[in-house]
Structure formats: structure tokens, C-alpha cells
C-alpha positions, 0 to 999 in steps of 0.5 A, spaced: 325 726 458 324 733 461 317 735 464 317 741 459 318 736 454 312 731 457 308 737 458 309 739 450 307 732 448 301 732 453 298 738 450 299 736 443 294 730 445 289 735 449 282 735 445 280 740 451 283 746 454 287 745 459 286 749 466 290 748 472 287 752 478 289 751 485 286 745 488 286 742 495 287 735 495 285 730 501 292 727 501 297 732 501 302 727 503 301 723 496 300 729 492 307 732 495 310 725 493 308 726 486 310 733 485 317 732 487 321 729 481 325 724 486 319 722 490 315 721 484 320 717 481 320 712 487 313 712 486 313 710 479 318 705 480 314 702 486 308 702 481 312 699 475 315 693 480 308 691 482 306 691 475 312 687 472 310 682 478 306 678 473 305 676 466 297 675 467 294 681 463 288 681 468 293 682 474 297 687 471 291 691 469 288 691 476 295 692 479 295 698 475 288 701 477 289 700 484 296 703 485 294 709 481 287 710 485 291 710 491 297 714 489 292 720 486 287 719 491 282 718 486 274 716 488 275 711 482 279 709 477 278 704 471 281 701 465 277 701 459 278 697 452 276 701 446 273 696 440 274 700 433 270 695 429 264 695 433 265 702 436 264 699 443 267 700 450 268 695 456 270 696 463 276 691 464 277 693 472 276 698 477 278 701 484 273 705 488 275 709 494 275 704 500 273 698 496 277 693 493 274 691 486 277 685 482 275 683 475 269 680 474 271 672 473 270 669 480 265 675 483 259 676 478 256 671 473 258 672 466 252 674 463 253 681 467 259 682 463 257 688 458 259 692 452 257 699 451 256 703 445 261 709 444 256 714 442 254 715 450 260 719 450 257 725 446 263 730 444 268 726 447 267 720 443 271 722 437 277 723 442 276 716 445 276 713 438 282 717 436 286 715 442 287 722 445 287 724 452 281 727 455 281 731 461 275 734 465 277 739 471 270 740 474 265 746 472 268 748 466 267 742 463 260 740 466 257 738 460 253 732 458 259 729 455 263 728 461 257 726 465 255 720 461 263 718 461 262 719 469 256 715 469 259 709 465 265 709 469 262 709 475 256 704 474 258 699 468 260 692 471 267 691 472 269 685 467 275 681 465 278 683 458 276 678 453 281 673 450 280 677 443 283 683 447 289 680 448 290 678 441 289 686 440 283 685 436 275 683 436 270 680 432 262 682 433 261 684 440 256 680 445 250 684 447 251 690 452 251 689 459 246 692 463 248 696 469 248 692 476 242 694 480 243 698 486 250 701 484 252 708 487 252 713 482 259 717 482 257 724 480 264 725 478 266 732 476 273 731 474 275 726 469 282 724 466 283 719 461 290 717 459 290 712 452 294 706 452 296 704 445 299 698 442 303 697 436 297 692 433 292 697 433 288 696 440 287 702 445 286 702 452 284 708 457 286 709 464 280 713 467 281 717 473 275 720 477 274 725 482 267 727 485 270 734 486 272 739 482 280 738 481 285 741 477 290 735 474 297 737 475 302 736 470 306 731 475 299 727 476 298 727 468 306 725 467 305 720 472 299 717 469 302 717 462 309 714 464 305 708 468 301 708 461 307 707 457 310 702 462 303 698 462 303 698 454 310 694 454 307 690 460 300 689 456 305 687 450 309 682 453 303 679 457 300 678 450 306 675 447 306 670 453 299 669 452 300 667 445 305 662 447 301 659 452 295 658 447 300 656 442 302 651 446 295 649 449 293 648 441 299 644 440 298 640 446 291 639 444 292 637 437 298 632 440 293 629 444 288 628 439 294 625 435 296 620 440 288 618 441 288 616 434 294 612 434 292 609 440 285 607 438 281 607 431 274 607 434 271 613 431 266 615 437 272 614 442 276 619 438 271 624 437 268 624 444 275 625 447 277 631 442 271 635 443 271 634 451 278 637 451 276 642 446 270 644 451 275 645 457 281 649 452 276 654 450 271 654 456 265 653 452 259 650 454 257 645 449 261 642 443 258 637 438 260 634 432 256 632 426 258 626 422 256 628 415 253 623 410 251 625 403 245 620 403 242 623 409 239 628 404 234 623 402 231 622 408 227 629 407 224 626 400 217 626 397 216 620 401 218 622 408 212 622 412 211 626 419 211 622 425 211 615 422 214 609 425 220 609 420 222 616 421 222 616 429 226 609 429 231 612 423 232 619 427 234 615 433 239 611 430 242 616 426 243 621 432 246 615 435 251 614 430 252 621 427 252 626 433 257 626 439 256 632 444 259 634 450 256 639 455 258 643 461 253 642 467 248 645 468 246 644 461 243 638 458 245 634 452 241 637 446 242 631 441 235 630 441 233 637 439 239 638 434 237 639 427 241 635 422 238 640 416 238 646 420 240 653 416 247 653 419 249 646 417 246 647 410 250 653 409 257 650 412 255 644 407 254 648 401 260 653 402 265 649 406 267 655 410 267 656 418 261 660 421 263 665 427 257 668 430 258 672 437 250 673 438 245 668 435 239 672 435 242 677 431 244 672 425 239 673 420 240 665 418 238 663 425 233 669 427 231 671 434 226 666 435 229 659 433 226 653 437 233 649 437 237 654 439 232 657 445 232 649 447 239 649 447 240 656 450 245 657 445 248 665 445 254 664 441 256 659 436 262 658 432 262 652 427 268 649 423 267 644 417 271 638 418 274 637 411 280 634 408 282 633 401 276 636 398 271 632 402 267 634 408 267 629 413 264 632 419 261 639 422 264 641 429 259 646 433 262 650 439 257 653 443 257 658 449 250 658 453 252 662 459 253 669 456 254 672 449 261 671 447 266 675 442 270 669 439 278 671 438 283 669 433 286 664 438 279 661 439 278 660 431 285 658 430 284 653 436 278 650 433 280 650 426 287 646 428 282 641 432 278 640 426 283 639 421 286 634 426 279 631 427 279 630 419 285 627 419 283 622 424 276 621 421 280 619 414 284 614 418 279 611 422 275 610 415 281 607 412 282 603 418 275 601 418 275 599 410 281 595 411 278 592 417 272 590 413 276 588 407 280 583 412 273 581 415 270 580 408 276 575 406 276 572 413 268 570 412 270 567 405 275 563 408 271 561 414 265 559 409 270 555 405 273 552 411 266 550 413 264 547 406 271 543 406 269 541 414 262 539 413 257 538 407 251 539 412 247 544 408 243 547 414 250 548 418 253 552 412 247 556 411 246 558 418 253 559 419 253 564 413 247 568 415 250 569 422 257 571 419 254 576 414 249 579 419 255 580 424 260 583 419 255 588 416 252 590 422 245 588 419 238 587 423 236 581 419 239 576 414 235 570 411 236 565 405 230 564 401 230 558 396 225 557 390 221 551 390 217 553 383 218 559 379 213 563 383 214 560 390 219 558 395 221 558 402 225 561 407 230 556 409 235 560 414 234 566 418 239 570 423 235 576 426 236 581 432 229 583 432 224 579 435 219 578 429 220 572 426 220 573 418 218 566 417 212 566 421 210 573 419 210 573 411 204 570 408 203 567 401 203 572 395 205 578 400 210 583 398 216 579 400 214 573 396 212 578 390 219 581 391 222 575 390 218 572 385 219 579 381 227 578 382 227 571 379 222 573 373 226 580 372 231 577 367 234 571 364 239 572 370 237 575 376 241 581 378 242 584 385 237 588 388 239 594 393 233 598 396 236 603 400 229 606 403 222 602 401 219 609 402 222 611 396 222 605 392 214 603 393 209 608 393 203 603 394 200 604 401 199 596 401 206 595 399 208 600 405 204 597 410 206 590 408 214 592 409 212 596 415 209 589 418 215 585 416 219 591 419 223 592 413 226 599 411 232 597 407 234 591 403 239 587 399 238 581 395 243 577 391 241 571 387 244 564 389 245 561 382 248 554 379 249 555 372 243 558 369 239 555 375 237 560 380 237 556 387 235 562 391 236 569 394 241 571 400 237 577 403 239 582 408 234 587 411 235 593 415 229 594 420 230 601 423 233 606 418 234 607 411 241 604 409 246 606 403 249 599 400 256 600 399 259 597 393 264 593 397 258 590 401 254 588 394 261 585 392 262 581 398 255 578 398 256 576 391 262 572 392 259 569 398 253 567 394 258 564 389 261 560 395 254 558 397 252 555 390 258 551 390 257 548 397 249 547 396 251 543 389 257 539 393 252 538 399 246 535 394 251 531 391 253 528 398 246 527 400 245 523 394 251 519 395 249 518 402 242 516 400 245 511 395 249 508 401 243 508 406 239 504 401 245 499 400 246 499 407 239 498 408 239 492 403 245 489 406 242 489 413 235 486 410 240 481 407 244 480 413 237 479 417 234 474 412 241 470 413 241 471 420 233 468 421 235 463 416 241 461 420 237 461 427 231 457 423 236 452 421 239 452 428 232 451 431 230 446 426 237 442 428 236 443 435 228 441 435 230 435 431 235 433 436 231 435 442 225 431 438 230 425 437 232 425 444 225 426 447 223 420 442 230 416 445 228 418 452 221 416 451 223 409 448 228 408 453 223 410 459 218 405 455 222 399 455 225 400 462 218 401 464 215 394 462 220 390 465 220 394 472 212 394 472 213 386 471 218 386 477 214 391 481 208 387 480 211 380 482 214 383 488 208 383 492 206 376 490 214 374 492 213 377 498 206 373 500 210 367 498 216 368 502 211 369 508 207 363 507 214 359 506 216 362 513 210 360 516 210 353 514 217 352 516 215 355 523 209 350 523 214 344 522 219 347 527 213 347 532 210 340 530 217 336 529 222 340 534 227 334 533 227 334 525 233 329 525 241 331 524 240 331 516 235 337 517 239 340 522 245 340 518 241 343 512 238 349 517 245 350 519 248 351 513 243 356 510 243 360 516 235 359 517 234 364 522 238 369 518 234 368 512 227 368 516 229 375 518 233 378 512 228 376 507 223 381 508 228 386 508 231 384 501 224 384 498 222 391 501 229 393 498 227 391 491 220 394 492 224 401 494 229 400 488 223 398 483 219 405 486 226 409 484 226 406 477 219 408 476 220 415 478 226 416 474 222 413 468 216 418 470 221 424 470 224 422 463 217 422 460 215 428 464 221 432 461 220 430 454 213 431 454 211 428 447 204 428 450 204 435 451 206 439 445 200 443 445 200 449 450 197 446 457 196 448 464 202 446 468 206 446 474 212 449 474 215 447 480 214 440 477 218 442 471 224 445 475 224 439 480 224 434 474 230 438 471 234 438 477 233 430 478 236 429 471 242 434 473 242 431 480 248 427 478 252 434 476 250 437 483 253 431 487 260 431 490 265 427 486 272 425 488 276 431 488 270 436 487 265 439 492 258 439 491 254 444 489 249 447 494 242 447 491 237 453 494 230 452 493 225 459 494 219 457 491 213 461 492 206 459 491 204 459 484 198 457 480 198 453 474 201 456 468 199 456 461 205 454 457 209 449 453 211 445 459 217 441 454 220 448 451 220 451 458 223 445 461 229 446 455 230 453 458 231 451 465 235 445 463 240 450 459 240 456 464 241 451 470 247 447 466 250 454 464 250 455 471 253 449 473 258 449 468 260 456 470 261 454 477 265 448 475 270 452 471 270 457 477 272 452 482 278 450 478 281 456 479 280 456 487 283 452 492 279 447 497 279 452 502 276 458 498 271 453 496 269 451 503 269 458 505 265 460 499 261 454 497 258 454 490 251 455 490 245 455 485 239 459 488 232 458 484 226 463 486 219 463 484 214 469 485 207 470 483 206 477 481 199 479 481 197 486 477 191 489 475 187 487 469 188 480 471 195 480 467 198 476 473 206 474 471 210 469 474 218 470 475 223 464 475 230 467 478 236 462 477 242 465 480 249 462 482 255 465 486 260 464 480 265 469 477 260 473 474 259 475 466 263 481 463 259 486 460 262 485 453 260 478 453 253 479 457 251 484 451 252 478 446 249 472 451 243 471 446 246 472 440 245 465 435 252 461 435 255 465 441 259 461 446 265 462 451 266 454 451 271 450 448 270 447 441 266 441 442 263 443 448 257 448 446 254 450 440 252 457 442 244 456 441 242 454 448 240 461 450 238 464 443 233 458 443 231 460 450 230 467 448 226 465 443 222 460 447 220 465 453 219 472 448 216 469 442 213 463 444 210 465 451 210 473 450 215 474 456 222 476 458 228 474 460 234 478 462 241 477 465 243 481 471 251 480 472 257 484 475 264 481 474 266 477 481 258 478 483 255 472 480 250 472 475 242 471 475 237 470 469 230 472 470 224 469 466 218 472 466 212 469 463 204 471 463 200 466 467 195 466 462 197 466 454 190 468 452 189 474 456 192 481 453 198 483 456 200 490 457 207 489 457 211 491 451 214 486 447 220 484 451 227 485 449 234 484 452 236 488 458 243 489 459 243 490 467 249 493 470 253 494 464 
């Protein structure tokens, strides 16, 4: 293109007459280069090369401004965007003499970015609006129009072009930024504005300023315009590159949300991560998503009361479940102040359309002094409905707080794409939750069925059911109520997360009982009663106060029926907020109520069967006890008869022996006297007749008179000792039988022990082939004891005899050497235990060092007819009778202390006086060491 053609093209765009006076430039060298076509081409290639080094629009524009300012030796050079819809102008980047100025991002707060109305350009406004070139050479054009343009370029803050300019259009502009205080005013007299037009309708301007009057040469204008042409291409490619980048960003963000949905069906995780990523992608300050439910509108009904406990509790719970927000520091969370029924929310719910607001103060739906938006510091907002298949799932709020923002097409497309994907994610999460709920419901019914089959304990079944229902439904309380009469009943089971116990809190004839009674009497077959909010169901203040006391906001009660009879109610309570009861929840409780009815019926049948079985077992036990007592009584009678017969026999034998022994014992003294007299007489004869004659001496020698004289006193003494021994044995037999002491008397226990040992002395002595049993007596000082002496002797006889039997059996398996090293021993120990209250007691311990008693035998030692001896050697009644004598007759105790291989010890404890009250409880068998 020739210079003439360029000038002709430029002249067709000029609005003002072109004046080309001669002017002195401050940098003649650069001017010379521009005026020289070849050098100008080199400079142009240099500038173009600098521009094409980057695809970033911000860098491209700043590079162009810097190069033009340097080449033309300008006092200032800027790039402007013109917005046709809003008729505003924005300074994008700027270069002044001896000062490098970059885009606003990174150097000034975003709040200082400003947009200026077109009318401040005066008569040049139409030229700018039409994209025409504007030239001012100095005094010839020193009008207010170019003065305003000069002040705008010199004083407006430099800004990075917003994202919407890259797309080639913009929405409503934010508030106009104020000039930076203290900025020097460049009263430029020469101005050159070269338009940069795009195919998509956007218009930019390269603004060249000079403080001194200046005539813009054809070469300079051509140079700037050629740069504008290249800049147009660079901007277009930067826009294309940016669109590709943002399209990739949008797809990447959507893919991330899709991947999150695949990795987790937890709605809170999906939503929180998605809005956090959207916050970073759009570089906004707040992202909030509000899950919408149709029934939430009921919270503002006529029964809604300001400041009540229920409203506060419901508001906190609702926000925790339905609002999710991510904020960029330093802005705090706004969930607590978020109005779920605000004007924008209501408009979005009603119209199901997106809302784009560049300046919230200018939106009539919000107003200039909106408390919610002021607290959250929201200046610009974009609201997207999250909907799929005609159903609104949520509302996405994207808010800019640091500055007023123009929402670009890319912003809206990205937000819309995220909203659409979130709708799919929410729908999938809901489907998954419904499927999980169905599976959990089936699992719960299966669990209850297993409990019914595994146990018939009704309390266990009811408690398990209440616990599982509460966990499955996420309710605050589950209770099972049983009717006892037509109008009354009781809570049998309760599962609750609240510290309030419903069983303790309800009172007779209060709202809870009245509600249960009304449901029972409402119809022949009670129906399910679902209350979403007690404040809407009950208008009575007394009822509302009662429900508030019980912490009940919503309730669901299902009857548990067995045929035509209503057993009770399965009740679910929501304590802190209203709740809409879903159909599947009601169906679950109805199915569970049917299962519980079957379980209750089976449990009652089982209880009756158990009661009948227990009654039968009790009767059988009573008969068994009667039979045992009869057998024991019979055995005692037999044993008593035996002992009585034995006693009579012993007494008779003792009596029969005692008579001749007494006869012999009584005559021994006379015989001794007669013998002494005869010996004296013989001695006297020997003295008187020393020579008796041969016949007498022969007789004396034959009878060994001298031996007789010495041995006869010894024989008589021996006969006396034998008679004494016979008398002692007879006395022991009489004492052991004690037929003359059938009543309780004071007795010497040591004497009874010695008499028993005397009778058993033959078994204690050593015999041929058997070593004897050592007897150790450790007698304490005992008082005379009030007892039945004969019966106690029988006890001692039984225990000592058993000890001897055990030692003899034990010795049969041991060698003589082993017996010699550890000889058999029976130790008898007595002790007087003195206690306060004159309740003294006597202890008799009989121990042996035999093999000991195994645990399973020791537990049955005192059972009637139990014996370990061979047939014919024991009746199994000895220890049983001994137990009865000690425990029942003497109010004492008997116990066996034994460990296998460590011998056995029987300890008998009886009171000293039977007439004194005893503080010791009724003795029982004690299995020590088992």
C-alpha cells in the first residue's frame, strides 16, 4: 500500500480538519527513522516482533503502548476500550515519559479499576462511538472536548482489560473508578486516537498524547495505524487462544466434578470441592450453593414465631444440611447471615433462570441498603439455577466482594456448565442415597427377622429395632409405646441422642399420652400419624409448651397391630427441626411394625411356654426335694435304728462284762490279803521249824516256794491292772453310746474325742505288713460345750474312720520306703474362738496327709448315698448324717478343705451354748480350694 493510499484512507476517517504545520521534535533521530520508509519498516517490524512474542492480551497491549510511546517520543500513550452497550471507556494500559506503567493487576487494588462515561469526551464522543480516528494538533483544537480526553488519559488508573473484553463484548459495567489522588495532570495539547477494530464488534483505541502543540505527520499516523492493524490481528489471536484456554479450563473443571462424582457419592464432598474449584477458576471471592427443598417454604407459615427455641434450632440444622460455602480470605463465611428466602433466591426459584448482576446496588430486587449483601460485602453477583429434568435441585451463588465486576460470556458459560454438572451429580447422589436407603431398609428388615429367629426375648428385639430405626432414619429419638388399657400405656423402649429421657419427662394425661390415646381411638384400625411440624398441627399454647418440654418438633407414629388388637405404637421423633416424612420411610416403619407384631406374638407364646415349663420344673423339683427328704429321713431312721441297736448292744455287752469284772475286781483285794496272810504264815513256820522234815522239803522244792513267794504279788497286781483295763473299756463303750444322755447337755469334747480314738485304737496300731498311723493331738483349752454328746461322737467316728480308710487305701499304692519317709498321720486340733456378744464357738479340725479329694468328689461329699467306697464297704450316709447333726442339730458348720495330693481337713464349728442367739448365718457346704 502506498503512502498516498494510506493518507487517502486516513482522511476518510478524520472527523476534524487535518493540520500539518512544521514542528520541532525532541528526538529528531526517531522522527527521521519514522519519516524514512525503509527505517520505518524496520521499526514496524521491531514493534510487530515485540507484539507477537506473547499470546497474552495484557502483555500484547502493554508492549504496543510502550513501543509507540518510545518511537514517537510521546509524553503519554495509552490503550482504551470502548463499550458500546454501556457507552463507557476504560483505560487498559499506559506509558508515560520516564516511567514504566504496567497493567493494574499486581500494582493497584482491584477496587480502583474504573469505567468512565463516554459523554466526558464532549463533541468527540460520537467519533469514538463510531470508531473514527481523532486528531488534535494543539491550539487549533484546544476545546473542552480534547481537554477532557487529555485529562481522562492522563488521570484515569491503568487497568487490565477485563475478561469479557477478550470475548469481544461486555455486560453492565461496574461503578466508575475514581482518579488516583495525587496523579499529575498532563495538560496535553496534541492528541492522536487511532481505532483498533475487531470483527466481533469491539473497538479499542491507541491514544497518543503530547504536552506541547504537535503536528502529526503522515508517517506517524501511518506508523500508528499499521501497528493498530497488526494489533487487531494479535488481539484476535489472543482472544482465540484465551477462548481455547478457557474452554479447556471449563472442560477440565467439569471433568474434575465428574471424577469426584465417580469417586464419591457424598453430596457434601462433591459440592464443597466443586465450588472451591469454581472459586479459583473464576477468581471470585465467594461461592455458595443452596440445596432447595419444596417443604422449606412451610417454615414461614402462620405458626412461625420469632426468636423461639424451635426456629433457632431449625435454622442452624437447616443451614448445616443445605448450605455449603467456600470463601477467599480475608472474607469470612456468610452462611449464618444467608437469607434462604431472599429476593434473588425467590426469583430464581420462580423463573428457573440465571441472574447476572454487575452492581448489586443498582439491582432493584436487592436495593442499595441490603443488610445481607452489606454484611457479606458483595458487590457483584451471578446466580445459576442447578436443575435437571425440570427439577430445581439447588442454586449456585457466585459473588465478587473486592470490586465491581463485569461478568463475561466465559464466566457465565463456565458457571452454567458447572451448574449443569452439579445438577447431574446431585441427581446421581440422590439416586444413590435412595438405593442405599432401600438396601438399608431391606437390611434392617432382614436384621429384625434374624433377631426374631435367633432370640425370643422381646426386650432384646424391641431395643434392637429402635436402635436400628434411629440410625437408619437419622432421627433424634425412637420409642416403642405399649397400650395397657384403652387410654393408657407406657414407653417400653427408647433410643435417643438427646439427654432428655422421654420416659421420665412424660406425665400422665399430658400431650404425649393424649396423642397416643387419640390415635388409638381415632378409628377402628388406627392409621399412621405423621406430623411434620407441631407448630402447624397444634394451635393450643398448652400443647405447644408440652411438645417443647418434650423436645418434639416432628413425629411419626405407626401402630403395631396383631389382628384387630393394637399392641402399641412405633414412634419416631425429630427434636430440633421440622421434617417431611417420606413415603418410603412410612412404608419402612409399617413393614417393621408388622415384623414386630409377629415377634411380639411369638415372644408371648414363648413366655407362656417358658412359664409352663418353669412351673413344671418347679413342681418336679419340689417332688424331687420331697423324695430326697424322704430318702434322707428313711436313711436317718435306719442309721438311728442301727446306732440305737448298736448302742443297746454295746450297753448290754458293757453291762454284762461290767458285772463279772466288778466281781473279780472286788475280790482281788481279798485274794491279795489272803495271799499275804498265807505267806506270813509260811514264813512263821519256817522260823519256828527250821527243819521241817524231808517230806515237807520235797514239797517245797517241787512247788518252788521261794518263786511263789516272790511272783504271787506280781500276779495279783497284774490281775488288778487287767481288771482296771476292762473297766475302762466298758466305761468308754458306755460313754460312746450315751444312751443316758439323749438330751442336750454340757459335755467335755476332749473326752468324746479320746473315747472315739480308744475304740479306733486297733485300726491305728501297726499290724503285720502295715505300718501304723501316727496320731497328733493339738488340743486347746475348751469349756464344757452344750451339745448332744452321742451324736457328736458319731460325727467324730465317721470323719476319723474315713480318714483311716483314705490313708490305708493310699498306703496300698506306696512302698514301705515311701511310707517311712512320709508316714501316715492324723492330726486333731481343737480351738476356742471367743467372739463379742458371748457368741463363742468351738472348732474341731481333723486332718490327714492322704491323697486329698478331687474337686468333683468334694462337691458331693455331703450328698446322701454318695460314696466312693466299694460295694458293701460304705452306705454313703456317714457324712450326710454328720452334716445334718452339725448344721441342723447344733447350728454349726462343717466344711472340707482339700486339694488333690495335699491331704484333706474337715473343720467342724459349733457354738458353745445352743441357747444363745447366734450371729452366724445358717451354715452351708463350702467347697474350699475347688
